[in-house]
Each structure stands twice: as C-alpha cells, then as structure tokens.
mmCIF file as gemmi writes it, N, C-alpha and C atoms, coordinates in Angstrom:
data_model
loop_
_atom_site.group_PDB
_atom_site.id
_atom_site.type_symbol
_atom_site.label_atom_id
_atom_site.label_alt_id
_atom_site.label_comp_id
_atom_site.label_asym_id
_atom_site.label_entity_id
_atom_site.label_seq_id
_atom_site.pdbx_PDB_ins_code
_atom_site.Cartn_x
_atom_site.Cartn_y
_atom_site.Cartn_z
_atom_site.occupancy
_atom_site.B_iso_or_equiv
_atom_site.pdbx_formal_charge
_atom_site.auth_seq_id
_atom_site.auth_asym_id
_atom_site.pdbx_PDB_model_num
ATOM 1 N N . MET Axp A 1 ? 6.903 19.827 17.27 1 0 ? 1 A 1
ATOM 2 C CA . MET Axp A 1 ? 6.676 18.914 16.147 1 0 ? 1 A 1
ATOM 3 C C . MET Axp A 1 ? 7.999 18.651 15.443 1 0 ? 1 A 1
ATOM 4 N N . THR Axp A 2 ? 8.305 17.378 15.228 1 0 ? 2 A 1
ATOM 5 C CA . THR Axp A 2 ? 9.594 17.009 14.644 1 0 ? 2 A 1
ATOM 6 C C . THR Axp A 2 ? 9.552 16.892 13.138 1 0 ? 2 A 1
ATOM 7 N N . GLY Axp A 3 ? 8.373 16.779 12.573 1 0 ? 3 A 1
ATOM 8 C CA . GLY Axp A 3 ? 8.267 16.588 11.133 1 0 ? 3 A 1
ATOM 9 C C . GLY Axp A 3 ? 8.365 15.135 10.723 1 0 ? 3 A 1
ATOM 10 N N . ALA Axp A 4 ? 8.605 14.248 11.706 1 0 ? 4 A 1
ATOM 11 C CA . ALA Axp A 4 ? 8.682 12.821 11.403 1 0 ? 4 A 1
ATOM 12 C C . ALA Axp A 4 ? 7.285 12.276 11.167 1 0 ? 4 A 1
ATOM 13 N N . LEU Axp A 5 ? 7.198 11.317 10.271 1 0 ? 5 A 1
ATOM 14 C CA . LEU Axp A 5 ? 5.919 10.695 9.977 1 0 ? 5 A 1
ATOM 15 C C . LEU Axp A 5 ? 5.576 9.682 11.062 1 0 ? 5 A 1
ATOM 16 N N . ALA Axp A 6 ? 4.317 9.595 11.39 1 0 ? 6 A 1
ATOM 17 C CA . ALA Axp A 6 ? 3.869 8.596 12.355 1 0 ? 6 A 1
ATOM 18 C C . ALA Axp A 6 ? 4.006 7.212 11.736 1 0 ? 6 A 1
ATOM 19 N N . PRO Axp A 7 ? 4.238 6.2 12.557 1 0 ? 7 A 1
ATOM 20 C CA . PRO Axp A 7 ? 4.324 4.841 12.013 1 0 ? 7 A 1
ATOM 21 C C . PRO Axp A 7 ? 3.014 4.486 11.304 1 0 ? 7 A 1
ATOM 22 N N . THR Axp A 8 ? 3.147 3.811 10.179 1 0 ? 8 A 1
ATOM 23 C CA . THR Axp A 8 ? 1.951 3.451 9.421 1 0 ? 8 A 1
ATOM 24 C C . THR Axp A 8 ? 1.453 2.097 9.876 1 0 ? 8 A 1
ATOM 25 N N . LYS Axp A 9 ? 0.153 1.962 9.946 1 0 ? 9 A 1
ATOM 26 C CA . LYS Axp A 9 ? -0.451 0.681 10.316 1 0 ? 9 A 1
ATOM 27 C C . LYS Axp A 9 ? -0.589 -0.172 9.067 1 0 ? 9 A 1
ATOM 28 N N . PRO Axp A 10 ? -0.596 -1.483 9.225 1 0 ? 10 A 1
ATOM 29 C CA . PRO Axp A 10 ? -0.746 -2.37 8.054 1 0 ? 10 A 1
ATOM 30 C C . PRO Axp A 10 ? -2.083 -2.134 7.364 1 0 ? 10 A 1
ATOM 31 N N . LEU Axp A 11 ? -2.11 -2.378 6.078 1 0 ? 11 A 1
ATOM 32 C CA . LEU Axp A 11 ? -3.349 -2.263 5.316 1 0 ? 11 A 1
ATOM 33 C C . LEU Axp A 11 ? -4.232 -3.477 5.599 1 0 ? 11 A 1
ATOM 34 N N . THR Axp A 12 ? -5.531 -3.258 5.628 1 0 ? 12 A 1
ATOM 35 C CA . THR Axp A 12 ? -6.484 -4.336 5.88 1 0 ? 12 A 1
ATOM 36 C C . THR Axp A 12 ? -7.438 -4.458 4.696 1 0 ? 12 A 1
ATOM 37 N N . ALA Axp A 13 ? -8.326 -5.428 4.764 1 0 ? 13 A 1
ATOM 38 C CA . ALA Axp A 13 ? -9.319 -5.624 3.702 1 0 ? 13 A 1
ATOM 39 C C . ALA Axp A 13 ? -10.283 -4.441 3.617 1 0 ? 13 A 1
ATOM 40 N N . LEU Axp A 14 ? -10.361 -3.631 4.654 1 0 ? 14 A 1
ATOM 41 C CA . LEU Axp A 14 ? -11.244 -2.459 4.636 1 0 ? 14 A 1
ATOM 42 C C . LEU Axp A 14 ? -10.633 -1.278 3.879 1 0 ? 14 A 1
ATOM 43 N N . ASP Axp A 15 ? -9.309 -1.295 3.672 1 0 ? 15 A 1
ATOM 44 C CA . ASP Axp A 15 ? -8.639 -0.228 2.919 1 0 ? 15 A 1
ATOM 45 C C . ASP Axp A 15 ? -8.866 -0.475 1.431 1 0 ? 15 A 1
ATOM 46 N N . ARG Axp A 16 ? -9.376 0.542 0.745 1 0 ? 16 A 1
ATOM 47 C CA . ARG Axp A 16 ? -9.764 0.389 -0.658 1 0 ? 16 A 1
ATOM 48 C C . ARG Axp A 16 ? -8.973 1.33 -1.56 1 0 ? 16 A 1
ATOM 49 N N . CYS Axp A 17 ? -8.726 0.899 -2.783 1 0 ? 17 A 1
ATOM 50 C CA . CYS Axp A 17 ? -8.011 1.688 -3.784 1 0 ? 17 A 1
ATOM 51 C C . CYS Axp A 17 ? -8.796 2.964 -4.099 1 0 ? 17 A 1
ATOM 52 N N . ASP Axp A 18 ? -8.102 4.094 -4.109 1 0 ? 18 A 1
ATOM 53 C CA . ASP Axp A 18 ? -8.736 5.372 -4.422 1 0 ? 18 A 1
ATOM 54 C C . ASP Axp A 18 ? -9.126 5.483 -5.89 1 0 ? 18 A 1
ATOM 55 N N . ARG Axp A 19 ? -8.598 4.636 -6.746 1 0 ? 19 A 1
ATOM 56 C CA . ARG Axp A 19 ? -8.92 4.683 -8.181 1 0 ? 19 A 1
ATOM 57 C C . ARG Axp A 19 ? -10.091 3.769 -8.549 1 0 ? 19 A 1
ATOM 58 N N . CYS Axp A 20 ? -10.099 2.537 -8.012 1 0 ? 20 A 1
ATOM 59 C CA . CYS Axp A 20 ? -11.1 1.576 -8.486 1 0 ? 20 A 1
ATOM 60 C C . CYS Axp A 20 ? -11.917 0.91 -7.39 1 0 ? 20 A 1
ATOM 61 N N . GLY Axp A 21 ? -11.534 1.065 -6.142 1 0 ? 21 A 1
ATOM 62 C CA . GLY Axp A 21 ? -12.291 0.474 -5.046 1 0 ? 21 A 1
ATOM 63 C C . GLY Axp A 21 ? -11.882 -0.939 -4.67 1 0 ? 21 A 1
ATOM 64 N N . ALA Axp A 22 ? -10.892 -1.514 -5.358 1 0 ? 22 A 1
ATOM 65 C CA . ALA Axp A 22 ? -10.404 -2.851 -4.998 1 0 ? 22 A 1
ATOM 66 C C . ALA Axp A 22 ? -9.616 -2.757 -3.693 1 0 ? 22 A 1
ATOM 67 N N . GLN Axp A 23 ? -9.276 -3.903 -3.112 1 0 ? 23 A 1
ATOM 68 C CA . GLN Axp A 23 ? -8.496 -3.895 -1.877 1 0 ? 23 A 1
ATOM 69 C C . GLN Axp A 23 ? -7.156 -3.205 -2.114 1 0 ? 23 A 1
ATOM 70 N N . ALA Axp A 24 ? -6.791 -2.327 -1.199 1 0 ? 24 A 1
ATOM 71 C CA . ALA Axp A 24 ? -5.534 -1.584 -1.322 1 0 ? 24 A 1
ATOM 72 C C . ALA Axp A 24 ? -4.374 -2.395 -0.76 1 0 ? 24 A 1
ATOM 73 N N . TYR Axp A 25 ? -3.277 -2.382 -1.472 1 0 ? 25 A 1
ATOM 74 C CA . TYR Axp A 25 ? -2.043 -3.025 -1.031 1 0 ? 25 A 1
ATOM 75 C C . TYR Axp A 25 ? -0.884 -2.031 -0.981 1 0 ? 25 A 1
ATOM 76 N N . ILE Axp A 26 ? -1.103 -0.817 -1.442 1 0 ? 26 A 1
ATOM 77 C CA . ILE Axp A 26 ? -0.045 0.203 -1.474 1 0 ? 26 A 1
ATOM 78 C C . ILE Axp A 26 ? -0.588 1.495 -0.883 1 0 ? 26 A 1
ATOM 79 N N . ARG Axp A 27 ? 0.179 2.055 0.072 1 0 ? 27 A 1
ATOM 80 C CA . ARG Axp A 27 ? -0.171 3.346 0.673 1 0 ? 27 A 1
ATOM 81 C C . ARG Axp A 27 ? 0.953 4.331 0.347 1 0 ? 27 A 1
ATOM 82 N N . ALA Axp A 28 ? 0.58 5.474 -0.203 1 0 ? 28 A 1
ATOM 83 C CA . ALA Axp A 28 ? 1.539 6.541 -0.477 1 0 ? 28 A 1
ATOM 84 C C . ALA Axp A 28 ? 1.207 7.698 0.462 1 0 ? 28 A 1
ATOM 85 N N . THR Axp A 29 ? 2.135 8.018 1.355 1 0 ? 29 A 1
ATOM 86 C CA . THR Axp A 29 ? 1.951 9.131 2.284 1 0 ? 29 A 1
ATOM 87 C C . THR Axp A 29 ? 2.681 10.336 1.72 1 0 ? 29 A 1
ATOM 88 N N . LEU Axp A 30 ? 1.937 11.401 1.504 1 0 ? 30 A 1
ATOM 89 C CA . LEU Axp A 30 ? 2.483 12.606 0.887 1 0 ? 30 A 1
ATOM 90 C C . LEU Axp A 30 ? 3.043 13.534 1.96 1 0 ? 30 A 1
ATOM 91 N N . PRO Axp A 31 ? 4.321 13.9 1.854 1 0 ? 31 A 1
ATOM 92 C CA . PRO Axp A 31 ? 4.973 14.651 2.931 1 0 ? 31 A 1
ATOM 93 C C . PRO Axp A 31 ? 4.451 16.076 3.114 1 0 ? 31 A 1
ATOM 94 N N . LEU Axp A 32 ? 4.242 16.806 2.052 1 0 ? 32 A 1
ATOM 95 C CA . LEU Axp A 32 ? 3.842 18.203 2.178 1 0 ? 32 A 1
ATOM 96 C C . LEU Axp A 32 ? 2.356 18.353 2.456 1 0 ? 32 A 1
ATOM 97 N N . ALA Axp A 33 ? 1.549 17.574 1.803 1 0 ? 33 A 1
ATOM 98 C CA . ALA Axp A 33 ? 0.105 17.682 1.977 1 0 ? 33 A 1
ATOM 99 C C . ALA Axp A 33 ? -0.355 16.977 3.255 1 0 ? 33 A 1
ATOM 100 N N . GLY Axp A 34 ? 0.447 16.037 3.729 1 0 ? 34 A 1
ATOM 101 C CA . GLY Axp A 34 ? 0.095 15.299 4.925 1 0 ? 34 A 1
ATOM 102 C C . GLY Axp A 34 ? -1.001 14.272 4.718 1 0 ? 34 A 1
ATOM 103 N N . GLY Axp A 35 ? -1.39 14.039 3.487 1 0 ? 35 A 1
ATOM 104 C CA . GLY Axp A 35 ? -2.444 13.063 3.194 1 0 ? 35 A 1
ATOM 105 C C . GLY Axp A 35 ? -1.862 11.757 2.719 1 0 ? 35 A 1
ATOM 106 N N . GLU Axp A 36 ? -2.745 10.856 2.391 1 0 ? 36 A 1
ATOM 107 C CA . GLU Axp A 36 ? -2.299 9.576 1.871 1 0 ? 36 A 1
ATOM 108 C C . GLU Axp A 36 ? -3.218 9.13 0.75 1 0 ? 36 A 1
ATOM 109 N N . LEU Axp A 37 ? -2.642 8.334 -0.131 1 0 ? 37 A 1
ATOM 110 C CA . LEU Axp A 37 ? -3.375 7.725 -1.231 1 0 ? 37 A 1
ATOM 111 C C . LEU Axp A 37 ? -3.243 6.218 -1.088 1 0 ? 37 A 1
ATOM 112 N N . LEU Axp A 38 ? -4.328 5.508 -1.365 1 0 ? 38 A 1
ATOM 113 C CA . LEU Axp A 38 ? -4.324 4.052 -1.316 1 0 ? 38 A 1
ATOM 114 C C . LEU Axp A 38 ? -4.555 3.51 -2.714 1 0 ? 38 A 1
ATOM 115 N N . PHE Axp A 39 ? -3.809 2.458 -3.057 1 0 ? 39 A 1
ATOM 116 C CA . PHE Axp A 39 ? -3.919 1.872 -4.385 1 0 ? 39 A 1
ATOM 117 C C . PHE Axp A 39 ? -3.934 0.353 -4.308 1 0 ? 39 A 1
ATOM 118 N N . CYS Axp A 40 ? -4.664 -0.264 -5.234 1 0 ? 40 A 1
ATOM 119 C CA . CYS Axp A 40 ? -4.539 -1.701 -5.442 1 0 ? 40 A 1
ATOM 120 C C . CYS Axp A 40 ? -3.155 -1.924 -6.075 1 0 ? 40 A 1
ATOM 121 N N . ALA Axp A 41 ? -2.747 -3.163 -6.213 1 0 ? 41 A 1
ATOM 122 C CA . ALA Axp A 41 ? -1.432 -3.444 -6.793 1 0 ? 41 A 1
ATOM 123 C C . ALA Axp A 41 ? -1.318 -2.903 -8.212 1 0 ? 41 A 1
ATOM 124 N N . HIS Axp A 42 ? -2.371 -3.056 -9.004 1 0 ? 42 A 1
ATOM 125 C CA . HIS Axp A 42 ? -2.365 -2.609 -10.397 1 0 ? 42 A 1
ATOM 126 C C . HIS Axp A 42 ? -2.157 -1.096 -10.49 1 0 ? 42 A 1
ATOM 127 N N . HIS Axp A 43 ? -2.979 -0.328 -9.817 1 0 ? 43 A 1
ATOM 128 C CA . HIS Axp A 43 ? -2.853 1.13 -9.89 1 0 ? 43 A 1
ATOM 129 C C . HIS Axp A 43 ? -1.611 1.626 -9.15 1 0 ? 43 A 1
ATOM 130 N N . GLY Axp A 44 ? -1.194 0.91 -8.135 1 0 ? 44 A 1
ATOM 131 C CA . GLY Axp A 44 ? 0.05 1.263 -7.454 1 0 ? 44 A 1
ATOM 132 C C . GLY Axp A 44 ? 1.239 1.193 -8.382 1 0 ? 44 A 1
ATOM 133 N N . ARG Axp A 45 ? 1.307 0.121 -9.178 1 0 ? 45 A 1
ATOM 134 C CA . ARG Axp A 45 ? 2.422 -0.004 -10.14 1 0 ? 45 A 1
ATOM 135 C C . ARG Axp A 45 ? 2.406 1.151 -11.129 1 0 ? 45 A 1
ATOM 136 N N . GLN Axp A 46 ? 1.233 1.643 -11.474 1 0 ? 46 A 1
ATOM 137 C CA . GLN Axp A 46 ? 1.132 2.758 -12.421 1 0 ? 46 A 1
ATOM 138 C C . GLN Axp A 46 ? 1.636 4.072 -11.829 1 0 ? 46 A 1
ATOM 139 N N . HIS Axp A 47 ? 1.434 4.294 -10.54 1 0 ? 47 A 1
ATOM 140 C CA . HIS Axp A 47 ? 1.672 5.613 -9.956 1 0 ? 47 A 1
ATOM 141 C C . HIS Axp A 47 ? 2.818 5.701 -8.955 1 0 ? 47 A 1
ATOM 142 N N . VAL Axp A 48 ? 3.32 4.581 -8.456 1 0 ? 48 A 1
ATOM 143 C CA . VAL Axp A 48 ? 4.281 4.627 -7.358 1 0 ? 48 A 1
ATOM 144 C C . VAL Axp A 48 ? 5.588 5.343 -7.732 1 0 ? 48 A 1
ATOM 145 N N . ALA Axp A 49 ? 6.091 5.184 -8.927 1 0 ? 49 A 1
ATOM 146 C CA . ALA Axp A 49 ? 7.357 5.828 -9.305 1 0 ? 49 A 1
ATOM 147 C C . ALA Axp A 49 ? 7.226 7.352 -9.277 1 0 ? 49 A 1
ATOM 148 N N . ALA Axp A 50 ? 6.141 7.872 -9.832 1 0 ? 50 A 1
ATOM 149 C CA . ALA Axp A 50 ? 5.939 9.321 -9.844 1 0 ? 50 A 1
ATOM 150 C C . ALA Axp A 50 ? 5.738 9.854 -8.431 1 0 ? 50 A 1
ATOM 151 N N . LEU Axp A 51 ? 5.025 9.119 -7.608 1 0 ? 51 A 1
ATOM 152 C CA . LEU Axp A 51 ? 4.811 9.554 -6.226 1 0 ? 51 A 1
ATOM 153 C C . LEU Axp A 51 ? 6.109 9.531 -5.436 1 0 ? 51 A 1
ATOM 154 N N . ARG Axp A 52 ? 6.918 8.495 -5.648 1 0 ? 52 A 1
ATOM 155 C CA . ARG Axp A 52 ? 8.215 8.415 -4.953 1 0 ? 52 A 1
ATOM 156 C C . ARG Axp A 52 ? 9.111 9.582 -5.38 1 0 ? 52 A 1
ATOM 157 N N . ASP Axp A 53 ? 9.08 9.938 -6.667 1 0 ? 53 A 1
ATOM 158 C CA . ASP Axp A 53 ? 9.865 11.075 -7.155 1 0 ? 53 A 1
ATOM 159 C C . ASP Axp A 53 ? 9.449 12.385 -6.49 1 0 ? 53 A 1
ATOM 160 N N . LYS Axp A 54 ? 8.191 12.471 -6.072 1 0 ? 54 A 1
ATOM 161 C CA . LYS Axp A 54 ? 7.681 13.672 -5.414 1 0 ? 54 A 1
ATOM 162 C C . LYS Axp A 54 ? 7.882 13.622 -3.899 1 0 ? 54 A 1
ATOM 163 N N . GLY Axp A 55 ? 8.572 12.588 -3.413 1 0 ? 55 A 1
ATOM 164 C CA . GLY Axp A 55 ? 8.906 12.502 -1.996 1 0 ? 55 A 1
ATOM 165 C C . GLY Axp A 55 ? 7.932 11.719 -1.144 1 0 ? 55 A 1
ATOM 166 N N . ALA Axp A 56 ? 7 11.02 -1.758 1 0 ? 56 A 1
ATOM 167 C CA . ALA Axp A 56 ? 6.03 10.245 -0.991 1 0 ? 56 A 1
ATOM 168 C C . ALA Axp A 56 ? 6.701 9.036 -0.347 1 0 ? 56 A 1
ATOM 169 N N . GLU Axp A 57 ? 6.266 8.717 0.851 1 0 ? 57 A 1
ATOM 170 C CA . GLU Axp A 57 ? 6.715 7.494 1.522 1 0 ? 57 A 1
ATOM 171 C C . GLU Axp A 57 ? 5.775 6.38 1.072 1 0 ? 57 A 1
ATOM 172 N N . ILE Axp A 58 ? 6.327 5.28 0.604 1 0 ? 58 A 1
ATOM 173 C CA . ILE Axp A 58 ? 5.528 4.197 0.028 1 0 ? 58 A 1
ATOM 174 C C . ILE Axp A 58 ? 5.557 2.974 0.939 1 0 ? 58 A 1
ATOM 175 N N . LEU Axp A 59 ? 4.38 2.483 1.273 1 0 ? 59 A 1
ATOM 176 C CA . LEU Axp A 59 ? 4.235 1.206 1.966 1 0 ? 59 A 1
ATOM 177 C C . LEU Axp A 59 ? 3.634 0.248 0.947 1 0 ? 59 A 1
ATOM 178 N N . ASP Axp A 60 ? 4.404 -0.745 0.528 1 0 ? 60 A 1
ATOM 179 C CA . ASP Axp A 60 ? 3.964 -1.684 -0.513 1 0 ? 60 A 1
ATOM 180 C C . ASP Axp A 60 ? 3.796 -3.071 0.101 1 0 ? 60 A 1
ATOM 181 N N . GLU Axp A 61 ? 2.57 -3.51 0.229 1 0 ? 61 A 1
ATOM 182 C CA . GLU Axp A 61 ? 2.273 -4.836 0.76 1 0 ? 61 A 1
ATOM 183 C C . GLU Axp A 61 ? 1.766 -5.777 -0.328 1 0 ? 61 A 1
ATOM 184 N N . SER Axp A 62 ? 2.045 -5.452 -1.583 1 0 ? 62 A 1
ATOM 185 C CA . SER Axp A 62 ? 1.524 -6.262 -2.692 1 0 ? 62 A 1
ATOM 186 C C . SER Axp A 62 ? 2.114 -7.673 -2.72 1 0 ? 62 A 1
ATOM 187 N N . ALA Axp A 63 ? 3.218 -7.92 -2.024 1 0 ? 63 A 1
ATOM 188 C CA . ALA Axp A 63 ? 3.784 -9.274 -1.969 1 0 ? 63 A 1
ATOM 189 C C . ALA Axp A 63 ? 2.822 -10.238 -1.283 1 0 ? 63 A 1
ATOM 190 N N . ARG Axp A 64 ? 1.902 -9.713 -0.489 1 0 ? 64 A 1
ATOM 191 C CA . ARG Axp A 64 ? 0.911 -10.566 0.169 1 0 ? 64 A 1
ATOM 192 C C . ARG Axp A 64 ? 0.036 -11.297 -0.833 1 0 ? 64 A 1
ATOM 193 N N . LEU Axp A 65 ? -0.067 -10.777 -2.05 1 0 ? 65 A 1
ATOM 194 C CA . LEU Axp A 65 ? -0.898 -11.414 -3.069 1 0 ? 65 A 1
ATOM 195 C C . LEU Axp A 65 ? -0.363 -12.775 -3.486 1 0 ? 65 A 1
ATOM 196 N N . SER Axp A 66 ? 0.926 -12.999 -3.35 1 0 ? 66 A 1
ATOM 197 C CA . SER Axp A 66 ? 1.513 -14.269 -3.789 1 0 ? 66 A 1
ATOM 198 C C . SER Axp A 66 ? 1.805 -15.209 -2.62 1 0 ? 66 A 1
ATOM 199 N N . GLU Axp A 67 ? 1.432 -14.833 -1.406 1 0 ? 67 A 1
ATOM 200 C CA . GLU Axp A 67 ? 1.648 -15.692 -0.248 1 0 ? 67 A 1
ATOM 201 C C . GLU Axp A 67 ? 0.554 -16.75 -0.167 1 0 ? 67 A 1
ATOM 202 N N . SER Axp A 68 ? 0.91 -17.91 0.352 1 0 ? 68 A 1
ATOM 203 C CA . SER Axp A 68 ? -0.086 -18.955 0.608 1 0 ? 68 A 1
ATOM 204 C C . SER Axp A 68 ? -0.724 -18.676 1.964 1 0 ? 68 A 1
ATOM 205 N N . PRO Axp A 69 ? -2.023 -18.874 2.09 1 0 ? 69 A 1
ATOM 206 C CA . PRO Axp A 69 ? -2.643 -18.681 3.393 1 0 ? 69 A 1
ATOM 207 C C . PRO Axp A 69 ? -2.131 -19.711 4.394 1 0 ? 69 A 1
ATOM 208 N N . ALA Axp A 70 ? -2.113 -19.341 5.661 1 0 ? 70 A 1
ATOM 209 C CA . ALA Axp A 70 ? -1.607 -20.231 6.704 1 0 ? 70 A 1
ATOM 210 C C . ALA Axp A 70 ? -2.442 -21.506 6.808 1 0 ? 70 A 1
ATOM 211 N N . THR Axp A 71 ? -3.673 -21.456 6.338 1 0 ? 71 A 1
ATOM 212 C CA . THR Axp A 71 ? -4.54 -22.619 6.431 1 0 ? 71 A 1
ATOM 213 C C . THR Axp A 71 ? -4.455 -23.526 5.201 1 0 ? 71 A 1
ATOM 214 N N . ALA Axp A 72 ? -3.598 -23.198 4.244 1 0 ? 72 A 1
ATOM 215 C CA . ALA Axp A 72 ? -3.46 -24.017 3.039 1 0 ? 72 A 1
ATOM 216 C C . ALA Axp A 72 ? -2.766 -25.329 3.393 1 0 ? 72 A 1
ATOM 217 N N . PRO Axp A 73 ? -3.196 -26.431 2.769 1 0 ? 73 A 1
ATOM 218 C CA . PRO Axp A 73 ? -2.496 -27.705 3 1 0 ? 73 A 1
ATOM 219 C C . PRO Axp A 73 ? -1.038 -27.587 2.555 1 0 ? 73 A 1
ATOM 220 N N . ASN Axp A 74 ? -0.181 -28.39 3.179 1 0 ? 74 A 1
ATOM 221 C CA . ASN Axp A 74 ? 1.257 -28.314 2.901 1 0 ? 74 A 1
ATOM 222 C C . ASN Axp A 74 ? 1.583 -28.498 1.419 1 0 ? 74 A 1
ATOM 223 N N . ASP Axp A 75 ? 0.841 -29.325 0.7 1 0 ? 75 A 1
ATOM 224 C CA . ASP Axp A 75 ? 1.143 -29.544 -0.72 1 0 ? 75 A 1
ATOM 225 C C . ASP Axp A 75 ? 0.72 -28.372 -1.593 1 0 ? 75 A 1
ATOM 226 N N . GLU Axp A 76 ? 0.016 -27.375 -1.037 1 0 ? 76 A 1
ATOM 227 C CA . GLU Axp A 76 ? -0.374 -26.182 -1.795 1 0 ? 76 A 1
ATOM 228 C C . GLU Axp A 76 ? 0.477 -24.959 -1.447 1 0 ? 76 A 1
ATOM 229 N N . ARG Axp A 77 ? 1.428 -25.124 -0.541 1 0 ? 77 A 1
ATOM 230 C CA . ARG Axp A 77 ? 2.273 -23.992 -0.14 1 0 ? 77 A 1
ATOM 231 C C . ARG Axp A 77 ? 3.478 -23.861 -0.995 1 0 ? 77 A 1
C-alpha cells in the first residue's frame, strides 16, 4: 500500500450534501480516517477551509452551478 489516494470520480446528481441533502458539489476526502464528506456549495464554503487545514483533499465542482447547459440557446450562454 502506497498511501496514495485513489482517483476521485466526478460528483453526480445522486451525491447529496451530508448536512442538508441538497446536491453535493464538494467532496472532502479525509486522509487519516479514510472517509469522505459531501457538501452542497453553501455548506462547503462554511467547512472547506477547516477541512483543508486538517489535511483533507478537496474536490470542488461548485463552478458547475454557473455554467450554461449545452442545450441552452446561443443567446443564453
């Protein structure tokens, strides 16, 4: 065992925030416990700094919230 973390898969609509149940956009992987926490963008902003200070690896996909869908008309992009 190398101690390296496995590659993380992208978050999907099935991944839910551990605090409120909304769609998760942030995953915090805890190095010592080997677990992970999922957060919506709101709760992620509240907790990500403290988790990063404790050595958590953070996957933040909250930028997806401001992207236009591929099916949006050109004048809405």
